[in-house]
C-alpha positions as CSV (number, residue, x, y, z in Angstrom):
1,M,202.7,144.0,86.1
2,S,199.7,144.2,83.7
3,K,196.1,143.3,84.8
4,T,194.6,139.8,83.4
5,A,191.4,140.1,81.6
6,L,190.2,138.4,84.8
7,E,191.0,141.8,86.4
8,E,190.2,144.1,83.8
9,E,186.5,142.6,83.4
10,Y,185.9,143.4,87.4
11,D,187.8,146.2,87.4
12,A,185.6,147.9,84.6
13,K,182.3,146.8,86.5
14,D,183.6,148.6,89.1
15,A,184.3,151.9,87.7
16,G,181.1,151.3,85.5
17,V,182.6,150.8,81.9
18,K,180.3,149.3,80.0
19,V,183.1,148.0,77.5
20,K,183.8,144.5,78.3
21,P,187.4,144.0,78.3
22,R,187.7,140.1,77.2
23,A,187.3,139.1,73.5
24,C,186.3,135.9,72.1
25,T,189.0,133.4,72.0
26,D,189.5,130.7,68.9
27,M,187.0,131.8,66.4
28,C,188.2,129.8,63.3
29,C,187.3,126.5,65.7
30,L,183.8,128.5,66.6
31,T,183.2,128.7,63.4
32,I,183.7,125.1,62.5
33,L,182.0,124.0,65.4
34,I,179.2,126.5,64.3
35,A,178.8,124.6,61.1
36,Y,179.3,121.6,62.3
37,M,176.3,121.8,64.2
38,M,174.3,123.1,61.1
39,G,175.1,120.2,59.5
40,M,174.3,118.0,62.7
41,G,170.6,120.0,62.1
42,Y,170.6,119.4,58.4
43,V,171.3,115.7,58.8
44,M,168.3,115.2,61.5
45,T,165.8,117.1,59.4
46,F,166.6,115.1,56.9
47,S,166.1,111.8,58.8
48,L,163.0,113.5,60.3
49,A,162.0,113.7,56.8
50,N,163.4,110.8,55.3
51,G,163.2,107.9,58.0
52,N,160.9,106.4,60.2
53,L,161.9,105.9,63.8
54,D,158.8,103.7,64.4
55,V,159.8,101.3,62.0
56,L,163.7,101.0,63.9
57,T,161.9,100.9,67.6
58,H,158.0,99.6,67.3
59,G,157.3,95.8,67.4
60,Y,155.6,93.8,64.5
61,D,153.1,91.8,64.9
62,W,152.2,87.9,63.6
63,E,151.3,89.1,60.0
64,G,155.2,91.0,59.7
65,R,153.1,94.9,60.6
66,V,154.8,97.1,61.7
67,C,152.6,98.3,64.8
68,G,151.4,101.8,64.7
69,V,153.2,102.1,61.0
70,D,151.9,99.6,58.4
71,P,148.2,99.9,57.3
72,G,145.7,98.2,59.4
73,V,147.3,98.5,62.1
74,K,148.4,102.5,62.2
75,N,146.2,103.5,65.0
76,L,147.6,100.1,67.2
77,P,150.9,101.0,68.2
78,L,151.5,98.9,71.1
79,L,152.8,95.0,70.7
80,Y,151.0,92.3,73.4
81,W,151.9,89.1,72.9
82,C,149.2,86.2,73.5
83,V,149.1,83.9,76.2
84,E,147.3,80.4,75.8
85,G,146.3,79.4,79.1
86,G,148.1,81.9,81.1
87,T,151.2,80.3,80.8
88,K,152.1,79.5,77.2
89,V,153.3,82.1,74.7
90,S,151.5,82.4,71.2
91,D,152.5,85.2,69.1
92,G,152.1,88.9,69.1
93,I,149.0,91.1,68.1
94,C,148.9,95.1,67.9
95,V,146.9,96.6,70.4
96,S,145.7,100.2,71.2
97,E,146.2,99.7,75.2
98,C,148.1,97.2,77.2
99,P,145.7,94.9,78.8
100,T,146.0,95.4,82.5
101,G,144.0,92.2,83.8
102,K,142.0,89.6,82.9
103,D,138.7,90.8,82.2
104,T,139.8,91.8,79.0
105,Q,140.0,90.1,75.3
106,H,141.9,90.0,72.1
107,E,141.5,88.0,69.0
108,C,144.7,85.9,68.6
109,P,146.3,83.6,65.6
110,G,145.6,80.2,66.6
111,P,147.8,77.4,65.7
112,A,148.9,76.3,61.8
113,E,146.5,74.6,59.9
114,H,148.5,72.9,57.1
115,E,146.7,71.4,53.8
116,T,148.2,70.0,51.0
117,Q,146.7,70.1,47.8
118,V,148.0,67.8,44.1
119,V,147.0,70.0,41.1
120,S,147.7,68.2,37.6
121,Q,149.2,70.6,34.9
122,P,147.5,69.9,31.6
123,D,151.2,69.4,30.1
124,G,150.9,66.2,32.4
125,S,153.2,67.8,35.4
126,T,151.9,67.8,39.2
127,N,152.1,70.2,41.3
128,V,152.4,69.9,44.7
129,V,150.4,73.5,46.6
130,V,150.6,73.2,50.7
131,S,148.5,75.7,51.9
132,V,148.6,76.8,55.8
133,T,145.4,78.3,58.0
134,R,145.7,80.3,61.4
135,N,142.3,80.9,62.8
136,L,142.0,83.9,65.0
137,K,140.1,83.4,68.4
138,N,139.5,85.4,71.5
139,Q,141.9,84.9,74.3
140,T,142.0,85.9,77.8
141,D,144.4,88.8,78.8
142,I,147.3,89.1,80.8
143,A,147.9,91.7,83.2
144,T,150.8,94.1,81.6
145,M,152.8,96.9,81.8
146,E,153.5,99.6,79.1
147,V,156.9,99.7,78.5
148,L,158.6,103.0,76.1
149,S,155.0,103.4,74.7
150,M,155.9,100.5,72.4
151,Y,155.7,97.0,74.0
152,C,153.1,95.7,76.5
153,F,155.1,93.4,79.1
154,P,153.6,90.9,81.5
155,S,153.7,93.3,84.6
156,E,153.6,90.2,87.5
157,N,154.6,87.1,85.4
158,K,158.1,87.1,85.3
159,A,158.6,83.5,83.5
160,I,156.5,84.8,80.5
161,I,159.1,87.4,80.3
162,T,161.7,85.0,80.0
163,Q,159.6,83.1,77.7
164,I,158.9,85.8,75.4
165,L,162.6,87.0,74.9
166,K,164.0,83.3,74.2
167,Q,161.7,82.2,71.5
168,A,161.7,85.8,69.9
169,G,165.6,84.6,69.0
170,L,167.3,86.7,71.3
171,D,170.7,85.8,72.8
172,G,171.5,85.4,76.4
173,S,173.0,89.2,77.2
174,T,170.2,91.0,75.6
175,Q,167.5,88.6,77.2
176,R,169.3,89.8,80.7
177,L,169.5,93.5,79.2
178,V,165.4,93.5,78.9
179,M,164.9,91.5,81.7
180,G,167.0,94.2,83.7
181,L,165.1,97.0,82.3
182,H,162.1,95.7,83.2
183,G,163.6,95.6,86.5
184,V,164.8,99.3,86.7
185,A,161.2,100.5,85.4
186,S,159.3,98.6,88.2
187,S,161.6,100.4,90.8
188,K,161.6,104.0,90.2
189,K,160.8,105.0,94.2
190,F,163.7,103.0,95.5
191,L,166.4,104.4,92.3
192,L,165.5,107.5,93.1
193,G,165.4,107.2,96.9
194,V,169.1,105.7,95.7
195,M,170.1,109.3,94.1
196,I,168.9,111.3,97.3
197,F,171.4,109.5,99.3
198,A,174.2,109.3,96.5
199,V,174.2,113.3,96.9
200,V,173.9,113.5,100.3
201,A,176.8,110.7,100.7
202,G,179.0,113.3,98.5
203,Y,178.2,116.1,100.5
204,V,179.1,114.1,103.8
205,F,182.1,113.1,102.5
206,L,183.4,116.6,101.3
207,F,182.8,117.7,105.2
208,F,185.1,114.4,106.0
209,L,187.6,115.6,104.3
210,R,188.1,119.1,104.8
211,A,188.3,117.7,108.2
212,V,190.8,115.3,107.8
213,V,192.7,116.5,104.4
214,K,196.1,116.4,106.6
215,P,196.6,113.2,108.0
216,L,195.1,111.5,105.5
217,I,197.7,112.9,102.8
218,Y,200.6,111.8,105.2
219,A,198.4,108.3,106.0
220,I,198.5,107.7,101.9
221,G,202.2,108.8,101.4
222,L,203.1,106.4,104.4
223,A,200.7,103.7,103.1
224,M,202.3,104.1,99.7
225,W,205.7,103.8,101.6
226,L,204.8,101.0,103.5
227,A,203.8,98.8,100.4
228,L,206.7,99.8,98.8
229,L,208.5,98.8,101.5
230,A,206.6,95.1,102.6
231,G,207.0,94.8,98.4
232,A,210.6,95.1,98.3
233,I,211.1,92.8,101.1
234,Y,208.9,89.8,100.2
235,F,210.5,89.9,96.5
236,V,213.9,90.4,97.9
237,L,213.5,86.8,100.0
238,V,211.4,84.8,97.6
239,A,214.7,85.5,95.2
240,A,217.2,84.8,97.9
241,G,215.3,80.9,97.8
242,S,213.2,81.0,101.2
243,D,211.5,78.0,101.3
244,E,208.6,79.9,103.3
245,L,207.4,82.3,100.7
246,Q,205.9,81.0,97.4
247,N,207.1,83.3,94.7
248,P,203.9,84.6,92.6
249,W,205.4,84.0,89.3
250,N,205.0,80.4,89.9
251,R,201.5,80.9,88.5
252,M,202.2,82.4,85.4
253,L,205.5,81.1,84.0
254,V,206.5,77.4,83.6
255,T,210.2,76.9,84.4
256,P,212.0,77.6,87.3
257,E,214.7,79.3,86.0
258,D,212.0,82.1,84.3
259,Q,210.3,82.3,88.0
260,H,213.9,83.4,89.5
261,K,214.6,85.5,87.0
262,A,210.9,87.5,87.3
263,A,211.6,87.3,91.2
264,V,214.7,89.1,91.3
265,G,213.6,91.5,88.3
266,T,210.5,92.1,90.6
267,A,212.2,92.4,93.5
268,G,215.3,94.6,91.8
269,G,212.2,97.1,90.7
270,L,210.5,97.5,93.9
271,V,214.2,98.3,95.7
272,V,214.6,101.0,93.2
273,L,211.6,102.1,93.6
274,F,211.3,102.7,97.2
275,L,214.4,103.9,97.5
276,L,212.8,107.0,94.7
277,F,209.8,107.0,96.8
278,S,211.7,107.5,99.8
279,C,214.1,110.8,98.0
280,F,211.6,112.1,96.8
281,M,209.1,112.6,100.1
282,V,212.1,113.5,101.9
283,V,212.7,116.8,99.7
284,A,209.0,117.7,98.7
285,H,208.0,118.7,101.8
286,R,207.0,121.8,99.6
287,A,205.3,120.0,97.4
288,V,203.2,118.4,100.2
289,R,202.4,121.7,101.4
290,I,201.0,122.9,98.7
291,T,199.2,119.7,98.5
292,C,197.4,119.8,101.7
293,A,197.0,123.6,100.9
294,S,195.5,123.3,97.5
295,I,192.8,120.3,98.8
296,E,192.1,122.5,102.6
297,E,191.3,125.4,100.2
298,A,189.7,123.2,97.6
299,C,186.8,121.7,99.9
300,A,186.6,125.7,101.8
301,A,186.0,126.7,98.1
302,L,183.2,124.4,97.8
303,F,181.4,125.0,101.0
304,K,182.3,128.9,100.4
305,M,180.7,128.9,97.3
306,P,177.9,126.7,97.9
307,T,176.1,126.5,94.3
308,L,179.1,125.2,92.8
309,L,178.3,121.9,95.0
310,L,175.3,122.3,91.5
311,Q,177.9,121.3,89.7
312,P,178.1,118.0,89.3
313,L,174.1,117.7,89.6
314,L,174.1,119.9,86.1
315,D,176.9,118.7,84.5
316,T,175.2,114.7,85.2
317,C,171.8,116.5,83.7
318,L,173.3,118.0,80.3
319,K,175.4,115.5,78.9
320,V,172.7,112.6,80.4
321,T,170.4,114.9,77.8
322,A,173.3,115.3,75.7
323,I,174.1,111.5,75.5
324,A,170.1,110.8,75.3
325,F,169.5,113.3,72.1
326,G,172.6,111.2,70.3
327,I,171.3,108.2,71.1
328,Y,168.2,109.3,69.7
329,G,169.2,111.2,66.8
330,L,171.4,108.1,65.5
331,A,168.8,106.4,65.8
332,V,166.4,108.6,63.5
333,V,169.4,108.7,61.1
334,C,169.6,104.8,61.3
335,S,166.0,104.3,60.4
336,L,166.9,105.9,56.7
337,G,168.4,102.3,56.2
338,K,166.3,99.2,55.0
339,V,164.7,97.8,57.8
340,T,163.5,94.7,57.4
341,T,160.9,92.2,60.0
342,S,161.9,88.5,60.7
343,N,160.1,85.7,62.4
344,A,162.8,84.0,64.9
345,F,161.2,80.9,66.0
346,V,158.9,78.5,65.1
347,D,157.2,76.1,67.3
348,P,157.5,72.3,65.9
349,E,154.6,71.4,67.3
350,T,151.6,74.0,66.7
351,G,153.5,76.1,63.8
352,I,152.8,79.1,65.7
353,S,156.0,81.9,64.8
354,I,156.9,84.4,68.0
355,S,157.5,87.5,66.5
356,G,157.6,91.2,67.7
357,L,161.2,92.0,68.5
358,Q,164.1,91.0,65.9
359,R,164.8,93.0,62.7
360,H,168.0,93.7,59.9
361,L,169.0,97.2,59.3
362,T,170.4,97.6,55.8
363,L,172.5,100.8,55.2
364,E,174.1,102.2,52.3
365,N,177.4,103.8,51.8
366,W,176.2,107.6,52.2
367,Q,174.2,106.1,55.2
368,W,176.9,105.1,57.0
369,G,178.4,108.5,56.6
370,M,175.7,110.3,58.0
371,V,175.6,107.8,60.9
372,A,179.4,108.9,61.2
373,Y,179.2,112.2,61.3
374,W,176.2,112.2,63.4
375,L,178.3,110.3,65.8
376,F,181.2,112.2,66.1
377,G,179.0,115.2,66.7
378,A,177.5,113.7,69.3
379,V,180.7,112.7,71.3
380,W,181.8,116.4,70.5
381,T,179.1,117.7,72.1
382,V,179.1,116.2,74.9
383,E,183.0,116.9,75.3
384,I,181.9,120.2,74.9
385,L,179.7,120.1,77.7
386,G,182.2,118.5,80.4
387,A,184.4,121.1,78.9
388,L,182.1,124.1,79.8
389,G,181.9,122.5,83.4
390,Q,185.5,122.4,83.7
391,F,185.9,126.4,83.0
392,A,183.2,127.1,85.1
393,I,185.0,125.8,87.9
394,S,187.9,127.2,86.7
395,H,186.3,130.2,86.4
396,A,185.0,130.2,90.0
397,M,188.6,129.5,91.4
398,V,190.1,131.8,90.2
399,V,187.7,134.7,91.0
400,S,188.0,133.4,94.8
401,C,191.6,133.2,94.5
402,L,193.1,136.1,92.6
403,L,190.1,138.8,93.6
404,E,190.1,141.1,96.5
405,G,186.9,141.0,98.6
406,N,184.2,139.2,97.5
407,R,184.0,140.2,94.3
408,G,182.1,137.9,91.9
409,H,181.3,135.4,94.1
410,C,177.7,135.8,93.9
411,F,176.3,132.5,91.3
412,P,180.0,131.6,90.1
413,L,178.8,128.6,88.5
414,L,176.0,130.2,86.1
415,R,178.9,133.6,85.8
416,G,181.1,131.1,84.7
417,Y,179.0,128.8,82.1
418,G,178.3,132.3,81.2
419,N,181.3,133.8,80.6
420,G,182.8,130.0,78.6
421,I,179.8,130.6,76.4
422,I,180.2,134.6,75.3
423,F,183.4,134.4,75.4
424,H,185.6,131.5,75.2
425,L,183.4,128.7,73.2
426,G,185.7,128.5,70.8
427,T,188.4,127.7,72.7
428,V,186.1,125.4,75.2
429,A,185.1,123.3,71.7
430,F,188.8,123.5,70.7
431,G,190.7,121.3,73.5
432,A,187.2,119.2,73.5
433,F,187.6,118.7,69.7
434,L,191.2,117.3,70.7
435,L,190.1,115.5,73.6
436,G,187.0,113.6,71.4
437,V,189.2,112.7,68.6
438,M,191.8,111.1,71.0
439,R,188.9,109.5,72.5
440,I,188.1,107.7,69.1
441,I,191.2,107.1,68.1
442,T,191.8,104.7,71.3
443,A,188.3,103.5,71.0
444,A,189.1,102.2,68.0
445,M,192.9,100.9,68.4
446,A,191.2,99.2,72.0
447,F,188.9,97.4,69.1
448,I,191.2,95.8,67.4
449,A,193.6,95.2,69.7
450,K,191.0,93.2,71.3
451,Q,190.1,91.5,67.9
452,T,194.0,90.7,67.4
453,A,193.8,89.2,70.7
454,D,190.9,87.1,70.2
455,K,192.1,85.7,67.3
456,D,194.2,81.8,67.9
457,G,197.6,82.1,66.5
458,G,198.0,85.2,64.4
459,N,201.0,87.7,64.1
460,K,202.1,88.0,67.8
461,V,204.1,91.0,66.3
462,A,201.0,92.5,65.2
463,K,199.3,91.6,68.7
464,L,202.0,93.1,70.7
465,L,202.1,96.4,68.6
466,C,198.6,96.9,68.8
467,C,198.3,96.3,72.8
468,C,201.4,99.0,72.9
469,C,199.7,101.4,70.7
470,T,196.8,101.1,72.8
471,C,198.6,101.8,76.4
472,C,200.6,104.7,74.3
473,L,197.2,106.4,73.0
474,G,195.3,106.5,76.8
475,C,198.2,107.5,78.2
476,L,197.9,110.3,75.7
477,Q,194.6,110.4,76.9
478,K,195.1,111.5,80.2
479,V,197.8,113.8,79.5
480,L,195.5,115.7,77.5
481,E,192.3,115.7,80.2
482,M,194.9,117.0,82.3
483,L,196.4,119.4,80.2
484,N,193.1,120.9,79.5
485,E,192.1,121.2,82.7
486,M,194.4,123.8,83.4
487,V,194.6,125.5,80.2
488,Y,191.2,126.4,80.9
489,T,191.8,127.8,84.3
490,D,194.6,129.5,82.8
491,V,192.3,131.3,79.9
492,A,189.8,132.1,82.8
493,I,192.7,134.2,84.1
494,R,194.8,135.5,81.2
495,G,191.9,135.3,78.3
496,C,193.9,134.0,75.8
497,N,193.0,131.7,72.9
498,Y,193.7,127.5,73.4
499,P,197.5,127.3,72.2
500,A,198.7,130.5,73.9
501,A,197.1,129.2,76.9
502,A,198.7,125.6,76.4
503,K,201.9,127.2,76.3
504,N,201.6,128.9,79.7
505,V,200.7,125.4,81.1
506,I,203.7,123.5,79.8
507,K,205.8,126.6,81.2
508,M,204.4,126.6,84.2
509,L,204.6,122.3,84.2
510,A,208.5,122.5,83.5
511,T,209.3,124.5,86.6
512,D,207.1,123.0,88.8
513,M,206.8,119.6,88.2
514,D,207.1,118.2,91.5
515,V,204.1,120.5,92.9
516,W,202.1,119.0,90.2
517,A,202.5,115.7,90.2
518,L,202.2,115.4,94.0
519,V,199.0,117.6,93.5
520,H,197.6,115.3,90.9
521,G,198.5,111.8,92.5
522,S,197.4,112.9,95.6
523,T,193.8,114.4,94.8
524,R,193.5,111.0,92.4
525,I,193.6,109.3,95.3
526,V,191.4,110.5,97.4
527,K,189.1,110.8,94.1
528,V,189.2,106.9,93.6
529,L,188.8,106.6,98.1
530,G,185.9,108.9,97.5
531,E,184.4,107.0,94.5
532,F,184.9,103.5,96.5
533,A,183.6,104.9,99.7
534,I,180.6,106.6,98.2
535,G,179.9,104.4,95.3
536,A,180.7,100.7,96.6
537,G,179.0,101.8,99.8
538,G,175.7,103.0,98.4
539,T,175.6,100.0,96.3
540,F,176.4,97.5,99.3
541,M,173.3,99.2,100.9
542,C,171.1,98.5,98.1
543,Y,172.7,95.0,97.7
544,L,170.8,94.5,101.5
545,L,168.1,95.5,101.0
546,L,167.3,94.2,97.9
547,T,168.7,90.6,98.8
548,N,168.5,90.4,103.0
549,P,164.8,89.3,103.7
550,A,165.2,90.4,107.4
551,I,166.6,94.0,106.6
552,A,164.1,94.4,103.9
553,S,161.4,93.5,106.2
554,K,162.6,96.5,108.8
555,A,162.9,98.7,106.0
556,S,159.4,98.1,104.4
557,A,158.0,98.4,107.7
558,A,159.7,101.6,108.2
559,L,158.4,103.2,105.0
560,S,154.9,101.5,105.2
561,Q,154.8,104.5,107.2
562,V,155.1,106.9,104.9
563,Q,152.3,107.8,102.2
564,G,153.2,106.4,99.0
565,A,156.2,104.6,99.8
566,S,155.0,101.4,100.6
567,D,156.1,99.9,97.8
568,M,159.4,101.3,97.3
569,L,161.3,98.4,98.1
570,Y,159.3,96.2,95.0
571,T,161.3,95.3,91.8
572,S,160.8,92.6,89.2
573,D,164.5,92.0,88.6
574,T,166.6,92.5,91.5
575,D,169.7,92.1,89.3
576,G,168.6,95.1,86.9
577,T,167.8,97.2,89.9
578,L,171.0,96.5,91.3
579,V,173.1,97.0,88.1
580,A,170.9,100.6,87.9
581,S,171.7,101.3,92.1
582,A,175.1,100.7,91.0
583,V,175.8,102.8,88.2
584,I,174.0,105.9,90.2
585,C,175.7,105.2,93.4
586,F,179.6,105.6,91.2
587,G,177.7,108.1,89.1
588,V,177.2,110.2,91.5
589,A,180.3,109.7,93.4
590,T,182.6,110.1,90.1
591,A,180.5,114.0,89.4
592,F,180.9,115.1,93.0
593,M,185.2,113.5,93.3
594,T,185.1,114.9,89.5
595,I,184.0,118.4,90.9
596,F,187.1,118.2,93.8
597,D,189.6,117.3,91.5
598,H,189.4,120.2,88.8
599,T,188.7,122.5,92.5
600,A,191.9,121.4,93.7
601,G,193.9,121.1,90.4
602,A,192.6,125.0,89.7
603,L,193.9,126.7,92.8
604,M,197.0,124.8,92.5
605,Y,197.3,126.6,89.1
606,C,196.6,130.1,90.6
607,L,198.3,129.4,94.0
608,L,201.6,128.7,91.3
609,Y,200.3,132.3,89.0
610,K,200.1,134.1,92.3
611,R,203.7,132.5,93.1
612,D,205.1,134.0,89.8
613,N,203.6,136.7,89.6
614,N,203.7,138.2,92.7
615,V,200.2,138.9,92.9
616,D,199.7,141.5,96.2
617,C,195.5,139.9,97.1
618,E,194.8,138.3,100.0
619,V,196.0,134.5,100.3
620,P,194.4,132.0,102.0
621,E,196.0,131.3,105.7
622,S,196.8,127.5,104.3
623,F,198.7,129.0,101.4
624,K,200.8,131.1,103.7
625,L,201.4,128.2,106.3
626,A,202.1,126.2,103.3
627,G,205.3,128.5,103.3
628,V,205.2,128.9,99.3
629,A,204.0,132.8,99.3
630,P,206.3,135.3,97.8
631,S,207.0,138.1,99.2
632,G,204.8,140.3,96.9
633,Y,201.6,138.3,99.2
634,Q,200.2,140.1,101.7
635,K,197.3,139.2,104.7
636,Y,194.3,142.2,104.6
637,P,192.3,142.9,107.4
638,E,188.4,141.4,106.8
639,G,187.2,144.6,104.9
640,E,190.2,146.5,103.9
641,G,191.5,144.8,100.8
642,Q,194.4,145.9,99.1
643,K,196.9,149.2,100.5
């Protein structure tokens, strides 16, 4: 049998050959990617030269001047809202630095004074001139904190922040968002602790999973079997007319006839599913064994190559950086448009207009085109980074599973990223492009479906078609995600391009659909369990710490013993901090479970590749116990290698 590109690569290294057997794949897509990135560079350069991000992001004072931008306030980049008597918000002024207490004063505009003059014209007509005068007077400052190097928000009085947001004309959801962000900014230490806890919980879950994978898989199968059985029995009894059981369809359907038909149909469907699942579990012993072997070896591989456990952190950092840069670039491109400030609220008693936040943005057609170009490039970049992470994991698993001894086990993550960037960036970009386009189309269709569903009346056929299209596109997106994972594994083995790898994957799936379905289904269930255990568990602990006075006091007493941690539980907005904690916990959990899911899938593909190609190499004991090793498999004594 001919050697794979991976084997040739490492054989060449072992023999001291300088020529690398691997070659760059999908060069056409790589060329398109480079050209597109150059276009994004041009868009950014043009926008930076002709736009002004400060106009879009900085606040503006009571005269409509943008702080740090317009003449007269160019050296005053921060917006501070004056407060009369320490309780009533008056208006915004531009300042050079945020006040930190009541020991300073600033000149603030006072109430409006109206004066009316009647002027007689030579032609006998009369003009009425109304003038408004606002006198500046010194007012004592309040303690504030600098936010985003643009705004001075009160640091101690939450009621004043609420008043500012309400009178600035922002809707309720925007007000809650700003208040939440203020709470997040005031609880950085707490959120850092939450992240550390979530990472530790991820490692603990992998240890636990490695120890109980077999009982867990069989428990999941038994739970699904019992759930289908219980559901089938329940609806059969309901359909038979049992008076002791309530028909769940009674709440959704009006007529008793429709309710009974729905119960009969549900009972029939559950009975069929129960019988099919029972038959599958009876004949799928081989698939179950491969599933257990794949999950066991996935956990073992993660601890055999500890640097792989850094992949979730690295992947998250890369994606967050890309998303942040994408948002920044989008704001810069939008700054090309015409930005106008507006005073959203005028106090009817004083005539004071509360300003500083609300503005309007108008874009021309060519500017909309640049926005769309940048948005797609940002989505494509994020997908490429995710695909590179998947390829790095696949490459590490392929090296571990197909090569003898410990060749290639040093820094497997860096080797995988390097291999993907140097040789297969075009292939990775190909898969990321397909997935990015599918995500955008699915999101657009979901938006259209929501718009049609929100309309009263309307065309019911159109609503139904939109919902069906959304569901179909969502299914295709999931299929493409799963296909890409295995394609990158095949590319790591064979060194081929994306279409050839996709053909190999489809061919293998056609012959081992039961194995793939069970491995994929089981790992998805384990993934959901892990995300729920880490995400929900961490969020619940944060909820107790932030809302339960008894627990919070004990935690504060314990933290007071640690230098610099005494104020760790302080936050100006509990809801915002709790939401941020949930995002961190579920984000870390998703990263850990994603690497586990992809590792198990890559190992399954390697196992099936070994079987189909009679690869003579060391095979893990769990794979041999699964009973699927081909005749060519050998178990070599440690250190001897292939004979």
